[in-house]
N, C-alpha and C positions, 0 to 999 in steps of 0.2 A: 203399596202404597202411594203411587206418583198416580194413578189410575182415581184413587181416590179422594185425592189432594184435586187433582183436575176437574172431579164432579161439584167438588165445594166451588171450587171457585166458579164455574159457568153459575152453580145456585145463586154466588151470590150478584153475579152482573146480569143474571135475568130481570129481578125488579129495575136496575137502574134503565136498560134497553125499553121495558115495560114503560117506565114514567118518562120516559125522554118523548117518545111517543105520545102518553095523554099529554106533557105539555106540549108540545111543539106551534103554538098558536101561542104562547105565550112569549113575553122578552123578555130578553137576557138581560136583566139587571140585577144590583148587590142590595147587599141588606140596606136598611132604613127606606125603604120606598114602599108604600100602599100601594102597589100595582102590582099585576101578574109577574112571576119573572120565574126563570130558571137558569139554573149556576150545574155544568157537567164536567169535572174535573179528572185529568188521569196522571198519574203519579207515577213516576221512576224511583223507588225507595234504596237508600243505600242502607239495610238492614243491619245492628247489630244485636245480639242476643245473649242474653246470659241466666243460668236459672241451673236448677239441682233435679233431676228426673226423679224421683221414688219407681220402682215398680217391682212390685210385692217386696224382699227385701233385698234387693240392689238397688244403690244408687249411682247413677250416672250424672256428673259435672258435666254441662253442658255450657257454652260459652265460646266466642270469641273478639276478644276486646284487641287485637293489634289489625286487622282484615275486613273491612264491612260488605257486603255482600249486595249485590243487585238484587231487588225485590220489586212488586207492582203492588199499587193500591190506586182505587178510585173514589169519587165521592159524585153524589145526583144530589141537586137541591132546587124543589119546588115552592114556591107560594105564592101566596094571595093575601092582599093584608096583612094582619100581622102572624099570620100562619105558615108554617113554614112544613116541609114534609124531606125530610131526607136520607137516604140511603149511602152506604159506604162498605167499602172493603178493602184486606189488604192482606197478603200473601207472600210469605217468603219459606225459605229450607235454606238453613244452616249445615254445609258437610263439614266435619273436624275430626279430631281427635279427641277425647274427653276423659278423665280419672272414671273408674268403674272401683266402686268397694261394696262387700256384700258377703256374706256366710260362704267361707271357704277359697275366696279369695286372695288370692297376693295381693301384698300393699303393695300399692302403684301401680298395678295394674292400669293397663291403660284400654281403649278399645273404640274402635271407628265406627261413627255415627252418621245418619242422614237425618235431622230432626227437620221437621215443618210444623209452621205453625199459622194460622188463617182466622181470618175473622169477619164478621158482616154484621152490619147493625142496620137495624130500621129504626129513626126516631122520629117524633112530631115535637117540634118547637115554635115559641110564640114569642113577640116579641113584646118588651115592657116598656113603657115609656111612650112618648109621641114619637112621631114619626120625623127623624133628622135623615137631611141626607148625607152629611158630614160622621153620621157615628151611629149605632144599634146595640140596643142591648138582648141577648135572647136569653130564656130557660127551655131546656132539652130532655126527652125521656123518652124511653124504650126500650127497647130488645138489644142483645148480644150474641151473637151465634158462635162460639167458638170452637176450632177443632186443630187437636197438637197429636203429631204423628211420631214415632222414636222405632227406629230400624237400626239395629245393631248390627254392623256389615259382620263381626270378625271380635276376637277376643274371647273372654272365659264365658260370657252369657249372648250368643247371636240369640237376636229372634229379632217381631216385632210386635208393637202396640200402639194403637192408636187411643183417642179419647176426645168427647166431644160434651158440650157442655154449651147452656141457654142460659143469660143472667142479667137481670133490669138492670139500666144503664140511666144516672141519672147527673145532669150539669147546664152549666151556660157557657155563654160564649160571650165576647165583647167583639166590634168589628167599629173600625175607623180610617177616616180617608186623612191621610197624610198630607193632603196637597198636592198637587201636578199630576201625574200619573201614578201614585203608591197609597195603597193603602194597608191595612194591618189587621188582624187578629189575634187573638189569644181566647183558649178557651181550657173548660179542665171538665172531667167529668169523673165519677166513682160508680161502681158497680158490683156484682156479686150481694154479699152480705144477707139478702134473703133466700137465693138460692145461686146454683151455680155454682160459682167461686166463691172462697171463704171471705175475700175481697178483691179488687180490683181499681184500679186509680190511674186515669193519666192525667198529663197535660200537654198541653201544645201553642204552638206560635205560627203565622206565618204572614210572609209579607210577598206582596203584591205590586206588578206595575203592570197596566193598558197598556197594549200593546196596539190595536186598532181596532175599532167598535167593541162586539165582547170579549174581545179575542185580551187576557189576561196571559203572563207567564210567571210563577210563583217559586218560592223558594222557604219552606215550611219543617220545622224541626218535631218530633212526636217523640213522648214518654210514656209506656204504659208498662207499669208491674203487678204482676198477678200471684195470686196464691190460691192452689185448688189442691184440692183432696176432699173424698169422703168415706164415708164409715163401709159404704159398698163395693169400693171401686180399690183395685190393688194398684191401680194409680194416682202418683201426687205430684204436682209441680212446684218446687219449693222457691223462692228467693228468686222468680220469673221475670226477668224485664225484656222487654220489647222497644230497640228506641232507633233513632236516624235521621235523616234528612231525605226532605221528600222533593223534588224537582218537576213540580207539574204547570200543565197544559186547559 
């Protein structure tokens, strides 16, 4: 599972590197500006995962509400005029012990697991309204790729399962300068429904401070909830939540 996860991360990073090269002659600017710009962000993510994994007739409770696990994320934006192209990814792994339920399994049985969750998104965004240096409102849409892996290390049902899907995403973002070096953005989106997951929705906010030139430091919080299940798959992800703090540069 780890080799597959590494490959997925590299696949997500590839478009970011390519877009960086394409945008090498653009200027590093933020929202609300009609000129060409680019923004590349790398994040250290203290992720928290909660959910129930259904594999055939077995249900495994996945989650850790007491400790956060360091993971990684990235975001690249390239734009000109009102158009923005956005590529972003996040990946995390949770190793813990959870309750397992199923036919023939004693009540309260526990299993040690290694659960991974990787997402990669390609979005197009359009700025609505007048260009302003202090604020901007954008609508965006595109596709999100999701890969989940569950490795049961011991217990009554050891084994390994992976599931991947692609789903549509639509959302909006608002960006505002707070005065001085500070800025804030708030965004949210809705995914799935048509294909991919049954439904997925996320909200996030980010506080940034301009350090020098194009260099910014950011603190963000992101919440993503996903319900996934298909008729032709034995895998189901129920009440699934990924959330946590992002520290970015």
